[in-house]
N, C-alpha and C positions, 0 to 999 in steps of 0.2 A: 502494499500500499504505499501511495505518493506521502511522503511528510513534509515536503519543503510547496510554498505555494506557487512556485515553475513548475514541478514533475505534478501536481494538480492538475493543472493546466494543460502539458502535457498530453498525461490520462486522458484525458475528455477528448483532447483535439485527436487522439489516437484511434478512442473511440468510436467519433464521427466519424473517421477516414475508414475505421474497419466497416461497420454497416454500408458507407457508399460503393465502398469496392465489393460486399457481397451481393448488394444488392445489381452493379454492375456483371457483372460474373454468371449471376445468375440469369439475366438478359439474354445474355447472351448463350452460356445451355441452351434456354428455352428456343433464341433463334434457330440454333443449332439443330437441334432435335425436329422442329418445324421443318426445317429444309428436308433433314436425312425424311420425313415421314411422306413431305411430297412426293418425292425421288420412290420413296414406296409405294404409293399411288399410284405412279407411270405416265403422271401427266406433264409433260416436259412445260406447256405456258405455262402451270404456275407453281410451277420447282423452280422454273428463271426468273420468276416475279418475286417468289420467297427469297430465292437465294440474295438479289438485289439486297433486299432488305436485311437479310442474314448478315450480308459484306458490310455494308454502311456498320452495324451494333456492332461485331470484330474492329472493324476499322479505328472508332470512338474507342471501344476500349483500349485499343492497342495506343491507341493520341494520349490516354490519360493515362498512362500504366500500369494501365491495371491487367494486360496481355502484352508478354515481352514482341514485339514488333517482326519478328522471325515464327513466334509461334500465329498470331495471328496470320500470317501470310501461307504458313499451311495450313493452317482450318479452310483458311478462304481457296488453298487450289486446293486441296482434296475436295472439299464439298463442291467446286466447278468440273475437276473432274466427274463429279455421280452425273451432274444433271448432263452435260454434252454428253454424258454413255448414253443420255436416255435420245439424243437423236432431235 
């Protein structure tokens, strides 16, 4: 437990950031699952639209430092390959 005023403030800030990051990570996971579900449904048009939304969510998470830049690129690349495979 924090004993100094500055340490207490740091603890409050860290908790706020943790909650914000958890929310953003959850948003990424939900978007990825939606894309994979649309790929399973074999609907190329819908999959492409969902992929665009998912790409935005992943890129935003990477820009905010929630995901590493290369992790985000890898996720986007793998999802894109799956969507493009539908034709």
